[in-house]
C-alpha positions as CSV (number, residue, x, y, z in Angstrom):
1,M,58.9,84.6,67.0
2,L,56.4,83.6,69.6
3,K,53.6,86.6,70.2
4,E,51.8,86.9,73.2
5,K,48.7,89.0,73.6
6,G,49.3,92.2,75.2
7,G,46.3,94.1,76.7
8,S,45.2,97.4,76.7
9,R,47.0,98.4,79.7
10,P,49.5,100.9,79.5
11,P,53.2,99.7,79.6
12,W,54.4,101.5,82.6
13,V,53.2,98.6,84.6
14,G,55.6,96.5,82.9
15,L,58.3,99.3,83.2
16,G,57.7,99.7,87.0
17,A,57.6,95.7,87.6
18,A,61.2,95.7,85.6
19,V,62.7,97.8,87.7
20,W,62.4,95.2,90.4
21,V,63.8,92.6,88.1
22,Q,66.8,94.8,87.3
23,I,67.5,95.3,90.9
24,A,67.4,91.3,91.3
25,S,69.5,91.2,88.2
26,G,72.2,93.0,89.8
27,N,73.1,90.0,92.1
28,T,76.6,89.8,90.2
29,A,77.7,93.0,91.6
30,T,77.7,91.3,95.3
31,F,80.3,89.0,94.8
32,P,82.9,91.2,96.8
33,L,80.5,91.0,99.9
34,Y,81.1,87.3,100.4
35,S,84.5,86.8,98.4
36,H,86.2,87.1,101.8
37,S,84.3,84.4,103.4
38,L,85.2,82.3,100.4
39,K,88.9,82.5,101.6
40,S,88.3,82.4,105.3
41,V,85.6,79.7,105.6
42,L,86.6,77.4,102.8
43,G,90.5,78.2,102.8
44,F,90.9,79.4,99.2
45,D,94.0,81.6,98.2
46,Q,93.4,84.8,96.0
47,R,94.0,82.9,92.8
48,H,90.7,80.6,93.7
49,V,89.0,83.7,94.6
50,T,89.6,85.5,91.6
51,L,88.7,82.3,89.3
52,L,85.4,82.4,91.2
53,G,85.1,86.1,89.9
54,V,85.5,85.0,86.5
55,A,82.9,82.4,86.7
56,V,80.6,85.4,87.8
57,D,81.8,87.5,84.8
58,I,81.2,84.9,82.4
59,G,77.8,83.8,83.6
60,E,76.8,87.6,83.6
61,N,77.8,88.0,79.9
62,L,76.5,84.6,78.6
63,G,73.3,86.2,76.9
64,F,73.4,84.2,73.6
65,L,70.6,81.4,74.8
66,P,68.6,84.2,76.9
67,G,68.5,86.3,73.6
68,I,67.5,83.4,71.2
69,A,64.8,82.3,73.8
70,C,63.2,85.7,74.3
71,N,62.1,85.7,70.7
72,K,60.6,82.2,71.1
73,F,58.9,82.2,74.6
74,P,56.9,84.5,76.7
75,P,58.7,86.8,79.5
76,W,57.3,85.1,82.5
77,L,59.3,81.9,81.1
78,I,62.5,83.5,80.5
79,L,62.1,85.1,84.3
80,L,61.1,81.6,85.4
81,V,64.6,80.1,84.2
82,G,66.5,83.0,85.9
83,S,65.0,82.7,89.0
84,F,65.6,78.9,88.8
85,A,69.5,79.5,88.1
86,A,69.7,81.9,90.9
87,F,68.1,79.6,93.4
88,L,70.4,76.6,92.2
89,G,73.6,78.7,92.0
90,Y,73.5,80.7,95.2
91,G,71.8,77.7,97.0
92,V,75.0,75.6,96.6
93,I,77.3,78.4,97.6
94,F,75.1,78.8,100.7
95,L,75.6,75.2,101.7
96,A,79.3,75.6,101.1
97,I,79.7,78.6,103.2
98,S,77.5,77.7,105.8
99,Q,79.5,74.5,106.2
100,T,76.4,72.3,105.6
101,F,78.4,70.8,102.8
102,P,81.9,71.9,103.6
103,S,83.8,69.3,101.2
104,L,82.2,70.5,98.0
105,H,84.8,70.4,95.0
106,F,85.9,73.8,93.7
107,L,84.9,73.0,90.3
108,V,81.3,72.5,91.7
109,L,81.5,75.8,93.4
110,W,82.8,77.6,90.3
111,L,79.9,76.3,87.9
112,A,77.5,77.1,90.7
113,L,78.6,80.7,90.7
114,L,78.5,80.4,86.9
115,V,74.6,79.2,86.9
116,A,73.9,81.7,89.5
117,A,75.5,84.7,87.7
118,N,73.8,83.9,84.5
119,S,70.5,84.5,86.0
120,T,71.3,88.0,85.4
121,A,71.4,87.4,81.6
122,W,68.1,85.8,81.5
123,L,66.4,88.6,83.9
124,T,67.9,91.5,82.1
125,T,67.3,90.2,78.6
126,S,63.9,89.4,79.3
127,V,62.7,92.8,80.7
128,L,65.1,94.9,78.3
129,V,63.6,93.5,75.2
130,T,60.1,93.6,76.5
131,N,60.1,97.1,77.7
132,M,61.7,98.4,74.6
133,R,59.3,96.9,72.4
134,N,56.6,98.5,74.4
135,F,58.1,101.8,74.3
136,P,59.7,101.7,70.7
137,A,59.7,105.6,70.3
138,S,61.7,105.9,73.7
139,R,64.1,103.3,73.4
140,G,66.8,105.3,74.6
141,S,65.1,106.3,77.7
142,V,63.9,102.9,78.5
143,A,67.6,101.6,78.2
144,G,69.0,104.2,80.4
145,V,66.3,103.5,83.4
146,L,66.7,99.9,83.4
147,K,70.7,100.1,82.9
148,G,70.6,102.6,85.7
149,Y,68.7,100.4,88.2
150,G,70.8,97.7,87.1
151,G,73.9,99.7,88.2
152,L,72.1,100.9,91.1
153,S,71.2,97.3,92.4
154,G,74.7,96.5,93.9
155,A,73.9,99.2,96.4
156,V,70.5,97.9,97.1
157,W,71.8,94.4,97.9
158,T,74.7,96.0,100.0
159,A,72.2,97.8,102.2
160,I,70.4,94.4,103.0
161,Y,73.7,92.6,103.6
162,S,74.8,95.4,106.2
163,I,71.7,97.0,107.4
164,L,69.4,94.1,107.5
165,L,71.6,91.0,107.6
166,H,74.2,92.7,109.7
167,N,77.0,91.5,107.2
168,N,76.5,87.8,107.5
169,S,77.6,86.1,104.2
170,A,75.9,82.7,104.7
171,K,72.6,84.7,105.5
172,F,73.2,86.6,102.4
173,L,73.6,83.9,100.2
174,L,70.4,82.7,101.4
175,F,68.7,85.7,101.0
176,L,69.9,85.7,97.2
177,A,68.7,82.1,96.7
178,L,65.3,82.6,98.0
179,G,64.7,86.6,97.4
180,I,65.6,86.5,93.6
181,P,63.0,83.8,92.7
182,A,60.4,85.7,95.1
183,I,60.8,88.8,93.1
184,C,60.5,87.1,89.7
185,F,57.5,85.3,90.8
186,C,55.6,88.4,92.1
187,T,56.7,90.4,88.7
188,M,56.6,87.6,85.9
189,F,53.3,88.3,84.8
190,L,53.5,92.0,84.8
191,V,56.5,92.1,82.5
192,R,54.5,91.3,79.2
193,P,54.3,92.8,75.8
194,C,51.5,95.4,75.7
195,T,50.3,97.7,73.2
196,P,53.1,100.0,72.3
197,A,53.5,103.6,73.3
198,T,53.5,105.6,70.1
199,G,55.4,108.4,71.7
200,D,52.6,110.9,71.1
201,D,51.8,111.4,74.8
202,P,53.1,114.9,75.7
203,A,53.4,113.7,79.5
204,E,55.6,110.7,78.6
205,P,59.1,112.7,78.9
206,Y,57.8,113.9,82.3
207,H,57.0,110.5,83.4
208,F,60.6,109.3,82.1
209,L,61.9,112.1,84.1
210,F,60.1,110.8,87.3
211,V,61.5,107.8,87.0
212,Q,65.1,108.8,86.5
213,C,64.8,111.4,89.4
214,S,63.3,108.7,91.6
215,S,66.3,106.6,90.9
216,V,68.8,109.4,91.8
217,I,67.0,110.1,95.2
218,M,67.0,106.3,95.8
219,G,70.8,106.1,94.9
220,V,71.6,108.8,97.4
221,Y,69.3,107.5,100.0
222,L,71.1,103.8,99.8
223,L,74.7,105.4,100.0
224,V,73.7,107.7,103.0
225,S,72.1,105.0,104.9
226,T,74.8,102.4,104.1
227,I,77.5,104.7,105.2
228,L,75.5,105.7,108.3
229,G,75.0,101.8,109.1
230,N,78.7,101.4,109.0
231,V,79.4,104.1,111.4
232,Y,76.5,103.5,114.0
233,S,74.9,100.4,115.1
234,F,71.0,100.7,114.2
235,S,68.6,98.8,116.3
236,D,66.4,96.2,114.6
237,A,63.5,98.6,114.6
238,V,65.4,101.2,112.8
239,S,66.9,98.8,110.5
240,Y,63.7,97.7,109.3
241,A,62.3,101.1,108.8
242,L,65.4,102.0,106.6
243,V,64.6,98.9,104.4
244,A,60.9,99.6,104.2
245,V,61.8,103.2,102.9
246,M,64.1,101.7,100.2
247,V,61.1,99.3,99.1
248,L,58.7,102.5,98.9
249,L,61.3,104.4,96.6
250,L,61.6,101.2,94.4
251,M,58.0,101.4,93.9
252,A,58.1,104.8,93.0
253,P,58.0,103.9,89.3
254,L,54.6,102.2,89.9
255,A,53.1,105.6,90.7
256,I,52.8,106.3,87.0
257,P,50.5,103.9,86.2
258,L,48.4,104.5,89.3
259,K,48.2,108.0,88.3
260,M,47.4,107.3,84.9
261,T,44.5,105.2,86.3
262,C,43.1,107.6,89.0
263,F,43.5,110.8,86.9
264,P,43.1,109.7,83.1
265,R,44.1,112.4,80.7
266,N,41.2,114.5,79.5
267,V,41.7,113.9,75.7
268,S,39.3,116.9,74.8
269,K,41.1,119.4,76.9
270,S,44.7,118.1,75.8
271,E,43.5,118.3,72.2
272,S,42.3,121.9,72.6
273,L,45.7,122.8,74.2
274,V,47.9,121.3,71.4
275,G,45.4,122.1,68.5
276,S,47.3,125.1,67.6
277,S,50.3,123.1,67.1
278,E,49.3,120.2,64.7
279,S,52.3,120.6,62.9
280,L,54.4,119.5,65.6
281,I,52.2,116.4,66.5
282,Q,52.5,115.5,62.8
283,E,56.2,116.0,62.8
284,K,56.5,113.9,65.8
285,D,54.1,111.2,64.2
286,E,56.7,111.0,61.5
287,I,59.6,110.8,63.6
288,A,57.8,107.9,65.7
289,A,56.9,106.1,62.6
290,P,59.9,104.6,61.6
291,L,60.5,103.6,65.4
292,L,57.3,101.8,65.6
293,A,58.0,100.0,62.7
294,S,59.5,96.7,62.5
295,S,63.1,98.0,61.9
296,S,63.5,99.0,65.5
297,A,61.0,96.5,67.5
298,G,62.0,93.4,65.7
299,A,65.6,94.3,66.0
300,L,66.0,94.7,69.9
301,G,67.6,91.6,70.7
302,S,66.2,89.8,68.3
303,F,67.8,87.0,66.4
304,N,65.2,86.4,64.1
305,D,65.6,88.4,60.7
306,R,62.0,89.1,59.3
307,D,63.7,88.8,55.5
308,D,65.3,85.5,55.9
309,S,62.8,84.1,53.4
310,S,63.6,86.8,51.2
311,E,67.3,86.2,51.6
312,V,66.9,82.5,51.0
313,A,65.1,82.9,47.8
314,E,67.5,85.1,46.5
315,L,70.3,82.9,47.2
316,L,68.3,80.0,45.4
317,A,67.7,82.3,42.4
318,L,71.6,83.3,42.5
319,G,72.3,79.5,42.3
320,E,69.9,79.1,39.6
321,G,71.5,81.9,37.7
322,A,68.1,83.9,37.6
323,V,69.9,86.8,39.5
324,K,73.0,88.5,38.3
325,Q,73.5,91.2,40.6
326,K,76.0,90.8,43.5
327,K,74.7,91.6,47.2
328,R,76.5,95.0,48.0
329,R,78.1,95.0,51.3
330,P,76.8,97.2,54.2
331,K,78.5,100.5,55.0
332,R,78.9,102.0,58.6
333,G,75.7,103.1,59.8
334,E,73.8,100.1,57.8
335,D,72.7,97.0,59.3
336,F,75.7,94.3,59.7
337,K,75.5,90.7,60.4
338,L,77.9,89.3,62.5
339,T,79.9,87.6,59.9
340,E,79.9,91.0,58.0
341,A,81.0,93.1,61.3
342,I,84.0,90.9,62.4
343,V,85.9,91.5,59.2
344,K,85.9,95.3,60.1
345,A,88.5,96.9,61.9
346,D,86.0,99.3,63.6
347,F,84.4,96.2,65.3
348,W,87.8,95.0,66.6
349,L,88.8,98.5,67.4
350,L,85.4,98.9,69.4
351,F,86.2,95.6,71.0
352,L,89.4,96.5,72.4
353,V,88.7,99.9,73.6
354,F,85.7,98.2,75.8
355,F,87.7,95.4,76.7
356,V,90.4,97.7,78.2
357,G,87.7,99.9,79.9
358,V,85.4,97.1,81.6
359,G,88.2,94.6,81.8
360,T,90.4,96.7,84.0
361,G,87.6,97.9,85.7
362,V,86.0,94.5,86.7
363,T,89.5,93.7,87.9
364,V,89.2,96.2,90.6
365,L,85.5,95.3,91.3
366,N,86.5,91.5,91.7
367,N,89.4,92.7,94.2
368,L,87.5,95.1,96.0
369,A,87.4,93.7,99.1
370,Q,90.9,92.5,99.2
371,I,92.1,96.1,97.9
372,G,90.4,97.5,100.9
373,I,91.7,95.1,103.4
374,A,95.2,95.8,102.2
375,R,94.7,99.2,102.7
376,G,93.4,98.9,106.4
377,E,89.7,99.1,105.5
378,E,88.2,96.0,107.6
379,D,84.5,96.9,106.2
380,T,84.3,97.0,102.8
381,T,81.0,97.4,102.3
382,T,81.0,101.0,101.9
383,L,83.5,100.9,99.2
384,L,81.0,98.6,97.4
385,S,78.2,100.9,98.2
386,I,80.3,104.2,96.7
387,F,81.2,101.9,93.7
388,S,77.6,100.8,93.0
389,F,76.3,104.4,93.1
390,C,78.9,106.1,90.9
391,N,78.4,103.2,88.5
392,F,74.6,104.1,88.3
393,L,75.5,107.6,87.9
394,G,78.0,106.7,85.2
395,R,75.4,104.7,83.3
396,L,72.9,107.3,83.7
397,G,74.9,110.5,83.1
398,G,77.0,108.5,80.3
399,G,74.0,108.0,78.3
400,V,72.3,111.9,78.9
401,V,75.8,113.6,78.0
402,S,76.5,111.4,75.1
403,E,72.7,111.8,73.7
404,H,73.3,115.7,74.2
405,F,76.4,116.1,72.4
406,V,76.0,113.6,69.8
407,R,72.7,115.7,68.5
408,T,74.3,119.1,68.9
409,K,77.9,118.7,67.9
410,T,77.6,115.1,66.2
411,L,80.4,114.1,68.7
412,P,81.0,110.4,68.5
413,R,80.1,108.8,71.8
414,T,83.5,107.3,71.9
415,V,85.0,110.6,72.9
416,W,83.9,109.8,76.3
417,M,85.3,106.6,76.3
418,T,88.6,108.4,75.5
419,C,88.0,110.9,78.9
420,T,87.2,108.2,81.2
421,Q,89.9,106.0,80.3
422,I,92.3,108.8,80.7
423,I,90.8,109.3,84.0
424,M,91.1,105.6,84.8
425,L,94.9,105.9,83.9
426,I,95.5,108.6,86.7
427,L,93.1,106.5,89.1
428,Y,95.4,103.4,88.7
429,F,98.5,105.2,89.6
430,L,96.7,106.5,92.7
431,F,95.7,102.8,93.5
432,A,99.4,101.8,92.7
433,Y,101.1,104.2,95.2
434,A,98.3,104.1,97.9
435,V,98.1,107.8,98.2
436,D,96.6,108.9,101.5
437,G,92.9,109.7,101.4
438,T,92.6,108.8,97.8
439,L,91.1,105.2,98.4
440,Y,87.3,106.3,98.7
441,P,87.4,109.1,95.7
442,A,89.5,106.8,93.4
443,V,86.8,104.0,94.0
444,A,83.9,106.7,93.2
445,F,85.4,107.9,90.2
446,L,86.3,104.6,88.8
447,G,82.6,103.6,89.5
448,V,81.7,106.4,87.3
449,C,84.0,105.8,84.4
450,F,83.2,101.9,84.5
451,G,79.5,102.9,84.0
452,V,80.1,105.3,81.4
453,Q,82.0,102.8,79.2
454,I,78.8,100.6,79.4
455,S,76.3,103.0,78.6
456,V,78.3,104.3,75.8
457,M,79.2,101.1,73.8
458,V,75.4,99.9,73.6
459,P,74.2,102.7,71.4
460,T,77.6,103.1,69.7
461,V,77.1,99.5,68.5
462,S,73.7,100.1,67.1
463,E,74.8,103.2,65.3
464,V,77.8,101.5,63.6
465,F,76.5,98.4,62.7
466,G,72.9,98.9,62.8
467,L,70.0,97.5,65.1
468,K,68.7,94.4,62.8
469,H,71.3,91.9,64.5
470,F,72.2,94.1,67.3
471,G,71.6,91.3,70.0
472,V,74.3,89.3,68.5
473,L,76.8,91.9,68.0
474,I,76.4,93.3,71.7
475,S,76.8,89.9,73.0
476,V,80.0,89.6,71.5
477,M,81.0,92.7,72.5
478,A,80.2,92.1,76.1
479,L,82.6,89.1,76.0
480,G,85.3,91.8,76.7
481,N,83.9,91.7,80.5
482,P,85.0,88.0,81.3
483,I,88.1,87.8,78.8
484,G,89.5,91.1,80.7
485,A,88.6,89.5,84.0
486,I,90.6,86.1,83.4
487,L,93.5,88.1,82.1
488,F,93.8,90.8,84.4
489,S,92.1,89.6,87.8
490,V,93.1,86.0,87.7
491,L,96.5,85.5,85.7
492,L,97.7,89.1,86.9
493,A,96.1,90.5,90.1
494,G,95.5,87.1,91.8
495,N,98.9,85.8,91.2
496,I,100.6,88.9,92.0
497,Y,98.7,89.1,95.3
498,D,99.3,85.6,96.5
499,N,103.3,86.0,95.8
500,E,103.3,89.0,97.9
501,A,100.9,87.6,100.7
502,A,103.6,84.3,100.6
503,K,106.6,86.8,101.0
504,Q,105.1,88.8,103.8
505,H,103.9,85.7,106.0
506,G,107.2,83.6,104.9
507,I,105.3,80.7,103.7
508,G,105.3,78.8,100.4
509,L,103.1,79.8,97.4
510,L,101.1,76.8,97.7
511,D,100.3,77.4,101.1
512,S,99.3,81.1,100.6
513,G,95.9,81.4,101.9
514,V,96.4,84.4,104.0
515,S,95.6,88.0,103.6
516,C,98.1,90.5,102.0
517,L,98.5,93.9,103.6
518,G,100.2,97.0,102.6
519,P,100.3,98.9,98.9
520,N,102.7,96.6,97.4
521,C,99.9,93.9,97.2
522,F,98.3,95.4,94.0
523,K,101.2,97.9,93.1
524,L,102.3,95.9,90.0
525,T,98.8,95.0,89.0
526,F,97.8,98.6,89.0
527,L,101.0,100.0,87.4
528,I,100.3,97.3,84.3
529,L,96.8,98.2,84.2
530,A,97.6,101.9,84.0
531,G,99.8,101.1,80.9
532,V,97.1,99.2,79.4
533,C,94.7,102.0,79.6
534,A,97.2,104.2,77.9
535,V,97.0,101.6,74.8
536,G,93.3,101.9,75.3
537,I,93.1,105.5,75.0
538,I,95.2,105.6,71.6
539,L,92.9,103.1,70.3
540,S,89.6,105.0,71.5
541,V,91.1,108.2,69.3
542,I,91.6,106.0,66.5
543,V,87.8,104.6,66.3
544,T,86.7,107.9,67.2
545,L,88.2,109.7,64.0
546,R,87.2,106.5,61.8
547,I,83.6,106.8,62.8
548,K,83.2,110.3,62.9
549,P,81.9,110.6,59.6
550,V,78.9,107.9,60.6
551,Y,77.8,110.3,63.3
552,R,77.8,113.2,60.9
553,M,75.5,111.2,58.6
554,L,73.4,109.9,61.2
555,Y,72.8,113.2,63.1
556,A,73.1,115.8,60.6
557,G,70.8,118.7,61.6
558,G,70.5,117.5,65.4
559,S,67.9,114.8,64.4
560,F,68.5,111.2,64.1
561,R,68.1,109.8,60.4
562,L,67.5,106.4,59.4
563,P,70.3,105.5,57.0
564,Q,69.3,103.4,54.0
565,T,69.5,99.7,54.6
566,S,71.8,97.7,52.3
567,S,70.4,95.1,50.1
568,T,71.0,93.7,46.6
569,H,71.9,95.9,43.9
């Protein structure tokens, strides 16, 4: 693994810069903002639009190459690749929608969106792995902050689209093509390996709390400003002022390294304040020690095994007859390789549960503009803002709530996937029957449930199958998103929508390129999604019962205990 000399500055600078990169990486959530223009300008039907949405989902979740590259190259180079992908992909889509090159083949546009969306994987992998290694004793907090800002990024882009660019899809795509590389160029040398934080700073929990509160405040601000922007027509001066405030809120995490520079902590005074509780400090050091070890830092998205040489030597010894013992298979809670995990029922149960949650949820997200128009909402930016904000709350809240109950009640995190899928089942019935006054609340609750699915699955995989090969395992789990999009969004929702639109306008299916209006456009789709969720609920209950002993083992006594790693016996 390539190692880059880090410097003595605190890692909070890199975390503050990573917030901006995470906002840039949320560009895939903006597909509903310009998907309707793809239909009206380029003449696509709903099946073509949903196929383009699948390209976004596939590109976003192709994280194998970024995962390998982040262990061989410095973070700035990974960010450079991601920025180039965004420039190339969104640049081609801009040229098509602006009618500069109106005759581009559909396959070219599909590949362009795939490349553009894959920028998310490069950007997210770079900042997530780097910052988790910089904060090895606070991995959960770092992941929550970065995933939270990633969920909030859709609302940031929506505010720019509606307030600054006045709902112009062509200008917005040009902004994405130029803005994402600009953010990466400004932050690529700030996101870098630093001297790891040991976790013994008593102010560190308050610093994380400050960043989390800042993100919530910004989320509320974005939601309110976007809604007001749709109700009132702001002047250019007011629009620029609103965007300026948003930029200042995004800079809030940088206040921590600024405070640490201007007001350095008085070591002697702090030591005198905590001198009477040396035992607590020692206990904290003992807890942080395994987190600072290679078992955590080296496993965060790393595809390089530190003990590869020892395993190879052992295999050679086995071949020569020098070693007689057989390698013991890992148990739940220990470190699994991908080949060892994919033969376990727990792995596929978790995959199916995640597939149901995100697969059905992303179907709604990809068709959100058409769902809103079918229900009589011409301006769908408010719907996307609500979904993005609530997705952010679900990601942030799902991690906090599951962490609390897993430590106090040893309650498996998958319990919350069961609860949210029950809510999703009810929501799909509300969508199907188009109950008056339920569109906005249903979108909000669905955003929360969608966020919880993502934030809960990430730590669950690491707890059941270990951290050592976590990067590979979670990449396989993430494939549930694009697979769900293909099955539910393209093959199901797209075909049903186009059939209904053809019936309404009395035209042939092959000529269908018009919008569908009324509850019947997605009624059958949502009824099927509800049935899928019912199956997902049953599977999540089964997997919860199966992995409950793992949580009793890991969190007995309310604190995390590292399991014995499997080796040869």
